[in-house]
MIGUKOL-279500 format. One record per atom (N, C-alpha, C, O, CB): residue number from 1; residue in three letters; atom name; x, y, z; chain. Coordinates in steps of 0.05 Angstrom, whole numbers, plus 32768, in hexadecimal, padded with zeros to 4 digits. Glycine has a CB too. Layout:
! residues N
pt num->NUM&residuo->ALA&atomo->CA&c1->X&c2->Y&c3->Z&cadena->A
...
! end
This chain:
! residues 50
pt num->1&residuo->UNK&atomo->N&c1->816B&c2->8110&c3->7F59&cadena->A
pt num->1&residuo->UNK&atomo->CA&c1->8156&c2->811A&c3->7F6E&cadena->A
pt num->1&residuo->UNK&atomo->C&c1->815D&c2->8105&c3->7F82&cadena->A
pt num->1&residuo->UNK&atomo->O&c1->815E&c2->80EE&c3->7F7B&cadena->A
pt num->1&residuo->UNK&atomo->CB&c1->8135&c2->811B&c3->7F66&cadena->A
pt num->2&residuo->UNK&atomo->N&c1->8160&c2->810C&c3->7F9B&cadena->A
pt num->2&residuo->UNK&atomo->CA&c1->815F&c2->80F9&c3->7FAE&cadena->A
pt num->2&residuo->UNK&atomo->C&c1->8143&c2->80EF&c3->7FBA&cadena->A
pt num->2&residuo->UNK&atomo->O&c1->8133&c2->8102&c3->7FBD&cadena->A
pt num->2&residuo->UNK&atomo->CB&c1->816F&c2->8101&c3->7FC2&cadena->A
pt num->3&residuo->UNK&atomo->N&c1->813D&c2->80DB&c3->7FC0&cadena->A
pt num->3&residuo->UNK&atomo->CA&c1->8124&c2->80D5&c3->7FD0&cadena->A
pt num->3&residuo->UNK&atomo->C&c1->8122&c2->80D8&c3->7FEE&cadena->A
pt num->3&residuo->UNK&atomo->O&c1->8133&c2->80CD&c3->7FFC&cadena->A
pt num->3&residuo->UNK&atomo->CB&c1->811C&c2->80BB&c3->7FCB&cadena->A
pt num->4&residuo->UNK&atomo->N&c1->8112&c2->80E5&c3->7FF6&cadena->A
pt num->4&residuo->UNK&atomo->CA&c1->810C&c2->80EB&c3->8015&cadena->A
pt num->4&residuo->UNK&atomo->C&c1->80FA&c2->80DC&c3->801D&cadena->A
pt num->4&residuo->UNK&atomo->O&c1->80E7&c2->80D9&c3->800D&cadena->A
pt num->4&residuo->UNK&atomo->CB&c1->8102&c2->8106&c3->801C&cadena->A
pt num->5&residuo->UNK&atomo->N&c1->80F8&c2->80CE&c3->8036&cadena->A
pt num->5&residuo->UNK&atomo->CA&c1->80E2&c2->80C1&c3->803D&cadena->A
pt num->5&residuo->UNK&atomo->C&c1->80DB&c2->80D1&c3->8059&cadena->A
pt num->5&residuo->UNK&atomo->O&c1->80EB&c2->80DC&c3->8068&cadena->A
pt num->5&residuo->UNK&atomo->CB&c1->80E8&c2->80A1&c3->8040&cadena->A
pt num->6&residuo->UNK&atomo->N&c1->80BE&c2->80CE&c3->805D&cadena->A
pt num->6&residuo->UNK&atomo->CA&c1->80B0&c2->80DD&c3->8079&cadena->A
pt num->6&residuo->UNK&atomo->C&c1->809F&c2->80C6&c3->8082&cadena->A
pt num->6&residuo->UNK&atomo->O&c1->8093&c2->80B7&c3->8074&cadena->A
pt num->6&residuo->UNK&atomo->CB&c1->809B&c2->80FC&c3->8072&cadena->A
pt num->7&residuo->UNK&atomo->N&c1->80A0&c2->80C5&c3->809E&cadena->A
pt num->7&residuo->UNK&atomo->CA&c1->808A&c2->80B6&c3->80AB&cadena->A
pt num->7&residuo->UNK&atomo->C&c1->806D&c2->80C2&c3->80AD&cadena->A
pt num->7&residuo->UNK&atomo->O&c1->8058&c2->80B5&c3->80AC&cadena->A
pt num->7&residuo->UNK&atomo->CB&c1->8093&c2->80AF&c3->80C6&cadena->A
pt num->8&residuo->UNK&atomo->N&c1->806D&c2->80DC&c3->80B0&cadena->A
pt num->8&residuo->UNK&atomo->CA&c1->8058&c2->80EE&c3->80B1&cadena->A
pt num->8&residuo->UNK&atomo->C&c1->805A&c2->8104&c3->809C&cadena->A
pt num->8&residuo->UNK&atomo->O&c1->806E&c2->8110&c3->8096&cadena->A
pt num->8&residuo->UNK&atomo->CB&c1->8057&c2->80F9&c3->80CA&cadena->A
pt num->9&residuo->UNK&atomo->N&c1->8043&c2->8108&c3->8091&cadena->A
pt num->9&residuo->UNK&atomo->CA&c1->803C&c2->811F&c3->807E&cadena->A
pt num->9&residuo->UNK&atomo->C&c1->8028&c2->8130&c3->8087&cadena->A
pt num->9&residuo->UNK&atomo->O&c1->8011&c2->8128&c3->8085&cadena->A
pt num->9&residuo->UNK&atomo->CB&c1->8034&c2->8116&c3->8064&cadena->A
pt num->10&residuo->UNK&atomo->N&c1->802D&c2->814B&c3->8092&cadena->A
pt num->10&residuo->UNK&atomo->CA&c1->8012&c2->8157&c3->809B&cadena->A
pt num->10&residuo->UNK&atomo->C&c1->800E&c2->8170&c3->8085&cadena->A
pt num->10&residuo->UNK&atomo->O&c1->801F&c2->8180&c3->807F&cadena->A
pt num->10&residuo->UNK&atomo->CB&c1->8014&c2->8162&c3->80BF&cadena->A
pt num->11&residuo->UNK&atomo->N&c1->7FF5&c2->8171&c3->807D&cadena->A
pt num->11&residuo->UNK&atomo->CA&c1->7FEE&c2->8187&c3->806A&cadena->A
pt num->11&residuo->UNK&atomo->C&c1->7FE1&c2->8197&c3->807A&cadena->A
pt num->11&residuo->UNK&atomo->O&c1->7FCE&c2->8191&c3->8088&cadena->A
pt num->11&residuo->UNK&atomo->CB&c1->7FDD&c2->817F&c3->8052&cadena->A
pt num->12&residuo->UNK&atomo->N&c1->7FED&c2->81B3&c3->8078&cadena->A
pt num->12&residuo->UNK&atomo->CA&c1->7FE3&c2->81CD&c3->8084&cadena->A
pt num->12&residuo->UNK&atomo->C&c1->7FF2&c2->81D1&c3->809C&cadena->A
pt num->12&residuo->UNK&atomo->O&c1->7FF1&c2->81C3&c3->80B0&cadena->A
pt num->12&residuo->UNK&atomo->CB&c1->7FC4&c2->81CE&c3->808A&cadena->A
pt num->13&residuo->UNK&atomo->N&c1->8001&c2->81E9&c3->8099&cadena->A
pt num->13&residuo->UNK&atomo->CA&c1->800F&c2->81F5&c3->80AF&cadena->A
pt num->13&residuo->UNK&atomo->C&c1->8004&c2->820A&c3->80C1&cadena->A
pt num->13&residuo->UNK&atomo->O&c1->8010&c2->821E&c3->80C8&cadena->A
pt num->13&residuo->UNK&atomo->CB&c1->8025&c2->81FF&c3->80A6&cadena->A
pt num->14&residuo->UNK&atomo->N&c1->7FEB&c2->8204&c3->80C9&cadena->A
pt num->14&residuo->UNK&atomo->CA&c1->7FDB&c2->8217&c3->80D8&cadena->A
pt num->14&residuo->UNK&atomo->C&c1->7FE3&c2->820C&c3->80F4&cadena->A
pt num->14&residuo->UNK&atomo->O&c1->7FF2&c2->81F8&c3->80F6&cadena->A
pt num->14&residuo->UNK&atomo->CB&c1->7FB8&c2->8217&c3->80D1&cadena->A
pt num->15&residuo->UNK&atomo->N&c1->7FD9&c2->8219&c3->810B&cadena->A
pt num->15&residuo->UNK&atomo->CA&c1->7FDE&c2->8213&c3->8126&cadena->A
pt num->15&residuo->UNK&atomo->C&c1->7FDE&c2->81F8&c3->812C&cadena->A
pt num->15&residuo->UNK&atomo->O&c1->7FF0&c2->81F1&c3->813B&cadena->A
pt num->15&residuo->UNK&atomo->CB&c1->7FCE&c2->8220&c3->8136&cadena->A
pt num->16&residuo->UNK&atomo->N&c1->7FCC&c2->81E5&c3->8126&cadena->A
pt num->16&residuo->UNK&atomo->CA&c1->7FC9&c2->81CB&c3->812A&cadena->A
pt num->16&residuo->UNK&atomo->C&c1->7FDE&c2->81BC&c3->811E&cadena->A
pt num->16&residuo->UNK&atomo->O&c1->7FEB&c2->81AC&c3->812B&cadena->A
pt num->16&residuo->UNK&atomo->CB&c1->7FB2&c2->81C2&c3->8121&cadena->A
pt num->17&residuo->UNK&atomo->N&c1->7FE3&c2->81C2&c3->8100&cadena->A
pt num->17&residuo->UNK&atomo->CA&c1->7FF6&c2->81B3&c3->80F4&cadena->A
pt num->17&residuo->UNK&atomo->C&c1->8014&c2->81B9&c3->80FC&cadena->A
pt num->17&residuo->UNK&atomo->O&c1->8025&c2->81A8&c3->80F7&cadena->A
pt num->17&residuo->UNK&atomo->CB&c1->7FF2&c2->81B6&c3->80D9&cadena->A
pt num->18&residuo->UNK&atomo->N&c1->801A&c2->81D2&c3->8108&cadena->A
pt num->18&residuo->UNK&atomo->CA&c1->8033&c2->81D6&c3->8111&cadena->A
pt num->18&residuo->UNK&atomo->C&c1->803A&c2->81C9&c3->812E&cadena->A
pt num->18&residuo->UNK&atomo->O&c1->8050&c2->81C1&c3->8134&cadena->A
pt num->18&residuo->UNK&atomo->CB&c1->8037&c2->81F1&c3->8110&cadena->A
pt num->19&residuo->UNK&atomo->N&c1->8022&c2->81CA&c3->813E&cadena->A
pt num->19&residuo->UNK&atomo->CA&c1->8024&c2->81BF&c3->8155&cadena->A
pt num->19&residuo->UNK&atomo->C&c1->8026&c2->819E&c3->8156&cadena->A
pt num->19&residuo->UNK&atomo->O&c1->8036&c2->8194&c3->8165&cadena->A
pt num->19&residuo->UNK&atomo->CB&c1->800E&c2->81C8&c3->8162&cadena->A
pt num->20&residuo->UNK&atomo->N&c1->8017&c2->8191&c3->8145&cadena->A
pt num->20&residuo->UNK&atomo->CA&c1->801A&c2->8173&c3->8142&cadena->A
pt num->20&residuo->UNK&atomo->C&c1->8032&c2->816F&c3->8134&cadena->A
pt num->20&residuo->UNK&atomo->O&c1->803D&c2->815B&c3->813D&cadena->A
pt num->20&residuo->UNK&atomo->CB&c1->8004&c2->8165&c3->8133&cadena->A
pt num->21&residuo->UNK&atomo->N&c1->8040&c2->817B&c3->8120&cadena->A
pt num->21&residuo->UNK&atomo->CA&c1->8055&c2->8178&c3->8115&cadena->A
pt num->21&residuo->UNK&atomo->C&c1->806F&c2->8179&c3->812A&cadena->A
pt num->21&residuo->UNK&atomo->O&c1->8081&c2->8168&c3->812C&cadena->A
pt num->21&residuo->UNK&atomo->CB&c1->8055&c2->818C&c3->80FF&cadena->A
pt num->22&residuo->UNK&atomo->N&c1->806D&c2->818F&c3->8139&cadena->A
pt num->22&residuo->UNK&atomo->CA&c1->8083&c2->8190&c3->814E&cadena->A
pt num->22&residuo->UNK&atomo->C&c1->8084&c2->8178&c3->8163&cadena->A
pt num->22&residuo->UNK&atomo->O&c1->8098&c2->816D&c3->816C&cadena->A
pt num->22&residuo->UNK&atomo->CB&c1->807F&c2->81AA&c3->815D&cadena->A
pt num->23&residuo->UNK&atomo->N&c1->806A&c2->8175&c3->8168&cadena->A
pt num->23&residuo->UNK&atomo->CA&c1->8065&c2->8159&c3->817A&cadena->A
pt num->23&residuo->UNK&atomo->C&c1->8073&c2->8144&c3->8175&cadena->A
pt num->23&residuo->UNK&atomo->O&c1->8083&c2->8139&c3->8184&cadena->A
pt num->23&residuo->UNK&atomo->CB&c1->804B&c2->814E&c3->817A&cadena->A
pt num->24&residuo->UNK&atomo->N&c1->806C&c2->813B&c3->8159&cadena->A
pt num->24&residuo->UNK&atomo->CA&c1->8076&c2->8126&c3->814D&cadena->A
pt num->24&residuo->UNK&atomo->C&c1->8092&c2->8122&c3->8143&cadena->A
pt num->24&residuo->UNK&atomo->O&c1->809D&c2->810C&c3->8140&cadena->A
pt num->24&residuo->UNK&atomo->CB&c1->8067&c2->8123&c3->813D&cadena->A
pt num->25&residuo->UNK&atomo->N&c1->809D&c2->8139&c3->813D&cadena->A
pt num->25&residuo->UNK&atomo->CA&c1->80BA&c2->813C&c3->8139&cadena->A
pt num->25&residuo->UNK&atomo->C&c1->80CA&c2->8137&c3->8150&cadena->A
pt num->25&residuo->UNK&atomo->O&c1->80DE&c2->8128&c3->814F&cadena->A
pt num->25&residuo->UNK&atomo->CB&c1->80C0&c2->8155&c3->8130&cadena->A
pt num->26&residuo->UNK&atomo->N&c1->80C1&c2->8143&c3->8168&cadena->A
pt num->26&residuo->UNK&atomo->CA&c1->80CC&c2->8140&c3->8182&cadena->A
pt num->26&residuo->UNK&atomo->C&c1->80CC&c2->8121&c3->818C&cadena->A
pt num->26&residuo->UNK&atomo->O&c1->80DE&c2->8118&c3->819A&cadena->A
pt num->26&residuo->UNK&atomo->CB&c1->80BC&c2->8153&c3->8195&cadena->A
pt num->27&residuo->UNK&atomo->N&c1->80B6&c2->8112&c3->8182&cadena->A
pt num->27&residuo->UNK&atomo->CA&c1->80B4&c2->80F9&c3->818B&cadena->A
pt num->27&residuo->UNK&atomo->C&c1->80C8&c2->80E5&c3->8177&cadena->A
pt num->27&residuo->UNK&atomo->O&c1->80C7&c2->80CC&c3->8179&cadena->A
pt num->27&residuo->UNK&atomo->CB&c1->8096&c2->80F3&c3->818C&cadena->A
pt num->28&residuo->UNK&atomo->N&c1->80D7&c2->80F1&c3->8167&cadena->A
pt num->28&residuo->UNK&atomo->CA&c1->80EC&c2->80E5&c3->8155&cadena->A
pt num->28&residuo->UNK&atomo->C&c1->80E2&c2->80DC&c3->8138&cadena->A
pt num->28&residuo->UNK&atomo->O&c1->80F1&c2->80CF&c3->8129&cadena->A
pt num->28&residuo->UNK&atomo->CB&c1->80F8&c2->80CC&c3->8164&cadena->A
pt num->29&residuo->UNK&atomo->N&c1->80C4&c2->80E3&c3->8131&cadena->A
pt num->29&residuo->UNK&atomo->CA&c1->80BE&c2->80DD&c3->8118&cadena->A
pt num->29&residuo->UNK&atomo->C&c1->80C4&c2->80F1&c3->80FD&cadena->A
pt num->29&residuo->UNK&atomo->O&c1->80C2&c2->810A&c3->80FE&cadena->A
pt num->29&residuo->UNK&atomo->CB&c1->80A4&c2->80D9&c3->811B&cadena->A
pt num->30&residuo->UNK&atomo->N&c1->80CC&c2->80E6&c3->80E9&cadena->A
pt num->30&residuo->UNK&atomo->CA&c1->80D1&c2->80F9&c3->80D4&cadena->A
pt num->30&residuo->UNK&atomo->C&c1->80B9&c2->8106&c3->80C6&cadena->A
pt num->30&residuo->UNK&atomo->O&c1->80AA&c2->80FA&c3->80B7&cadena->A
pt num->30&residuo->UNK&atomo->CB&c1->80E1&c2->80EC&c3->80C0&cadena->A
pt num->31&residuo->UNK&atomo->N&c1->80B8&c2->811C&c3->80CC&cadena->A
pt num->31&residuo->UNK&atomo->CA&c1->809E&c2->812E&c3->80C4&cadena->A
pt num->31&residuo->UNK&atomo->C&c1->80A2&c2->8140&c3->80AC&cadena->A
pt num->31&residuo->UNK&atomo->O&c1->80B7&c2->814E&c3->80AA&cadena->A
pt num->31&residuo->UNK&atomo->CB&c1->8095&c2->8143&c3->80DD&cadena->A
pt num->32&residuo->UNK&atomo->N&c1->808F&c2->813F&c3->8099&cadena->A
pt num->32&residuo->UNK&atomo->CA&c1->808E&c2->8152&c3->8081&cadena->A
pt num->32&residuo->UNK&atomo->C&c1->8075&c2->8163&c3->8089&cadena->A
pt num->32&residuo->UNK&atomo->O&c1->8060&c2->8158&c3->808C&cadena->A
pt num->32&residuo->UNK&atomo->CB&c1->808B&c2->8141&c3->8062&cadena->A
pt num->33&residuo->UNK&atomo->N&c1->8077&c2->817F&c3->808C&cadena->A
pt num->33&residuo->UNK&atomo->CA&c1->8060&c2->8193&c3->808C&cadena->A
pt num->33&residuo->UNK&atomo->C&c1->805E&c2->81A2&c3->8073&cadena->A
pt num->33&residuo->UNK&atomo->O&c1->8072&c2->81AF&c3->806B&cadena->A
pt num->33&residuo->UNK&atomo->CB&c1->8064&c2->81A7&c3->80A4&cadena->A
pt num->34&residuo->UNK&atomo->N&c1->8048&c2->81A1&c3->8066&cadena->A
pt num->34&residuo->UNK&atomo->CA&c1->8043&c2->81B0&c3->804C&cadena->A
pt num->34&residuo->UNK&atomo->C&c1->8031&c2->81C5&c3->8053&cadena->A
pt num->34&residuo->UNK&atomo->O&c1->801F&c2->81C1&c3->8063&cadena->A
pt num->34&residuo->UNK&atomo->CB&c1->8037&c2->819D&c3->8035&cadena->A
pt num->35&residuo->UNK&atomo->N&c1->8035&c2->81DD&c3->8048&cadena->A
pt num->35&residuo->UNK&atomo->CA&c1->8021&c2->81F6&c3->8047&cadena->A
pt num->35&residuo->UNK&atomo->C&c1->8021&c2->81FD&c3->802D&cadena->A
pt num->35&residuo->UNK&atomo->O&c1->8035&c2->81FB&c3->8020&cadena->A
pt num->35&residuo->UNK&atomo->CB&c1->8027&c2->8210&c3->8059&cadena->A
pt num->36&residuo->UNK&atomo->N&c1->8008&c2->8207&c3->8023&cadena->A
pt num->36&residuo->UNK&atomo->CA&c1->8006&c2->8214&c3->8009&cadena->A
pt num->36&residuo->UNK&atomo->C&c1->800E&c2->8233&c3->8006&cadena->A
pt num->36&residuo->UNK&atomo->O&c1->8012&c2->823D&c3->7FF0&cadena->A
pt num->36&residuo->UNK&atomo->CB&c1->7FEA&c2->8211&c3->8002&cadena->A
pt num->37&residuo->UNK&atomo->N&c1->8010&c2->8241&c3->8020&cadena->A
pt num->37&residuo->UNK&atomo->CA&c1->8015&c2->825A&c3->801D&cadena->A
pt num->37&residuo->UNK&atomo->C&c1->8032&c2->825C&c3->8025&cadena->A
pt num->37&residuo->UNK&atomo->O&c1->803D&c2->8248&c3->802E&cadena->A
pt num->37&residuo->UNK&atomo->CB&c1->8002&c2->826B&c3->802D&cadena->A
pt num->38&residuo->UNK&atomo->N&c1->803F&c2->8274&c3->8021&cadena->A
pt num->38&residuo->UNK&atomo->CA&c1->8058&c2->8278&c3->8027&cadena->A
pt num->38&residuo->UNK&atomo->C&c1->8060&c2->827F&c3->8043&cadena->A
pt num->38&residuo->UNK&atomo->O&c1->8077&c2->8284&c3->8049&cadena->A
pt num->38&residuo->UNK&atomo->CB&c1->805E&c2->828B&c3->8017&cadena->A
pt num->39&residuo->UNK&atomo->N&c1->804D&c2->827F&c3->8053&cadena->A
pt num->39&residuo->UNK&atomo->CA&c1->8051&c2->827F&c3->8071&cadena->A
pt num->39&residuo->UNK&atomo->C&c1->803F&c2->826B&c3->807C&cadena->A
pt num->39&residuo->UNK&atomo->O&c1->802C&c2->8260&c3->806F&cadena->A
pt num->39&residuo->UNK&atomo->CB&c1->804D&c2->829B&c3->807E&cadena->A
pt num->40&residuo->UNK&atomo->N&c1->8046&c2->8266&c3->8097&cadena->A
pt num->40&residuo->UNK&atomo->CA&c1->803F&c2->8253&c3->80AC&cadena->A
pt num->40&residuo->UNK&atomo->C&c1->802C&c2->8264&c3->80BD&cadena->A
pt num->40&residuo->UNK&atomo->O&c1->802E&c2->827C&c3->80C1&cadena->A
pt num->40&residuo->UNK&atomo->CB&c1->8059&c2->8248&c3->80BC&cadena->A
pt num->41&residuo->UNK&atomo->N&c1->8017&c2->8254&c3->80C8&cadena->A
pt num->41&residuo->UNK&atomo->CA&c1->800B&c2->825F&c3->80DF&cadena->A
pt num->41&residuo->UNK&atomo->C&c1->7FEE&c2->8261&c3->80DA&cadena->A
pt num->41&residuo->UNK&atomo->O&c1->7FE0&c2->8263&c3->80EE&cadena->A
pt num->41&residuo->UNK&atomo->CB&c1->8016&c2->827A&c3->80E6&cadena->A
pt num->42&residuo->UNK&atomo->N&c1->7FE4&c2->8260&c3->80C3&cadena->A
pt num->42&residuo->UNK&atomo->CA&c1->7FC6&c2->825D&c3->80BC&cadena->A
pt num->42&residuo->UNK&atomo->C&c1->7FBB&c2->827B&c3->80C3&cadena->A
pt num->42&residuo->UNK&atomo->O&c1->7FC4&c2->8290&c3->80BA&cadena->A
pt num->42&residuo->UNK&atomo->CB&c1->7FB6&c2->8241&c3->80D0&cadena->A
pt num->43&residuo->UNK&atomo->N&c1->7FA6&c2->8278&c3->80D5&cadena->A
pt num->43&residuo->UNK&atomo->CA&c1->7F96&c2->8291&c3->80DB&cadena->A
pt num->43&residuo->UNK&atomo->C&c1->7FA7&c2->82A2&c3->80EF&cadena->A
pt num->43&residuo->UNK&atomo->O&c1->7FA1&c2->82B9&c3->80F4&cadena->A
pt num->43&residuo->UNK&atomo->CB&c1->7F79&c2->828A&c3->80E8&cadena->A
pt num->44&residuo->UNK&atomo->N&c1->7FBC&c2->8298&c3->80F9&cadena->A
pt num->44&residuo->UNK&atomo->CA&c1->7FCE&c2->82A6&c3->810C&cadena->A
pt num->44&residuo->UNK&atomo->C&c1->7FE0&c2->82B9&c3->80FB&cadena->A
pt num->44&residuo->UNK&atomo->O&c1->7FE9&c2->82CE&c3->8103&cadena->A
pt num->44&residuo->UNK&atomo->CB&c1->7FE0&c2->8291&c3->811D&cadena->A
pt num->45&residuo->UNK&atomo->N&c1->7FE4&c2->82B0&c3->80E5&cadena->A
pt num->45&residuo->UNK&atomo->CA&c1->7FF4&c2->82C4&c3->80D1&cadena->A
pt num->45&residuo->UNK&atomo->C&c1->7FE8&c2->82DF&c3->80CC&cadena->A
pt num->45&residuo->UNK&atomo->O&c1->7FD0&c2->82E0&c3->80C4&cadena->A
pt num->45&residuo->UNK&atomo->CB&c1->7FF9&c2->82B6&c3->80B5&cadena->A
pt num->46&residuo->UNK&atomo->N&c1->7FF7&c2->82F6&c3->80CF&cadena->A
pt num->46&residuo->UNK&atomo->CA&c1->7FEC&c2->830E&c3->80CA&cadena->A
pt num->46&residuo->UNK&atomo->C&c1->7FF8&c2->831C&c3->80B4&cadena->A
pt num->46&residuo->UNK&atomo->O&c1->800F&c2->8316&c3->80AD&cadena->A
pt num->46&residuo->UNK&atomo->CB&c1->7FEC&c2->831E&c3->80DF&cadena->A
pt num->47&residuo->UNK&atomo->N&c1->7FE7&c2->8331&c3->80A7&cadena->A
pt num->47&residuo->UNK&atomo->CA&c1->7FF9&c2->8342&c3->8095&cadena->A
pt num->47&residuo->UNK&atomo->C&c1->7FEA&c2->835F&c3->8096&cadena->A
pt num->47&residuo->UNK&atomo->O&c1->7FD3&c2->8363&c3->809C&cadena->A
pt num->47&residuo->UNK&atomo->CB&c1->7FFB&c2->8334&c3->8075&cadena->A
pt num->48&residuo->UNK&atomo->N&c1->7FFA&c2->8372&c3->808E&cadena->A
pt num->48&residuo->UNK&atomo->CA&c1->7FED&c2->8390&c3->8090&cadena->A
pt num->48&residuo->UNK&atomo->C&c1->7FD6&c2->8392&c3->807D&cadena->A
pt num->48&residuo->UNK&atomo->O&c1->7FD5&c2->8386&c3->8068&cadena->A
pt num->48&residuo->UNK&atomo->CB&c1->8002&c2->83A8&c3->8088&cadena->A
pt num->49&residuo->UNK&atomo->N&c1->7FC3&c2->83A1&c3->8085&cadena->A
pt num->49&residuo->UNK&atomo->CA&c1->7FAD&c2->83A7&c3->8072&cadena->A
pt num->49&residuo->UNK&atomo->C&c1->7FAD&c2->83C4&c3->806C&cadena->A
pt num->49&residuo->UNK&atomo->O&c1->7FAD&c2->83D4&c3->807F&cadena->A
pt num->49&residuo->UNK&atomo->CB&c1->7F92&c2->839E&c3->807D&cadena->A
pt num->50&residuo->UNK&atomo->N&c1->7FAB&c2->83CC&c3->8059&cadena->A
pt num->50&residuo->UNK&atomo->CA&c1->7FAF&c2->83E7&c3->804E&cadena->A
pt num->50&residuo->UNK&atomo->C&c1->7F95&c2->83F3&c3->8040&cadena->A
pt num->50&residuo->UNK&atomo->O&c1->7F95&c2->8409&c3->8036&cadena->A
pt num->50&residuo->UNK&atomo->CB&c1->7FC6&c2->83E7&c3->803B&cadena->A
! end
């Protein structure tokens, strides 16, 4: 297994996590974004209600 190094680790891929992750990556930092669900977006993610 290869070891990977990150400068920033963000817990949570909701709107704020996605925004700051994109901002920091664009600034040239190595970012790891972790989310417990299978989709990103937090409260913005939707699914059908039956």
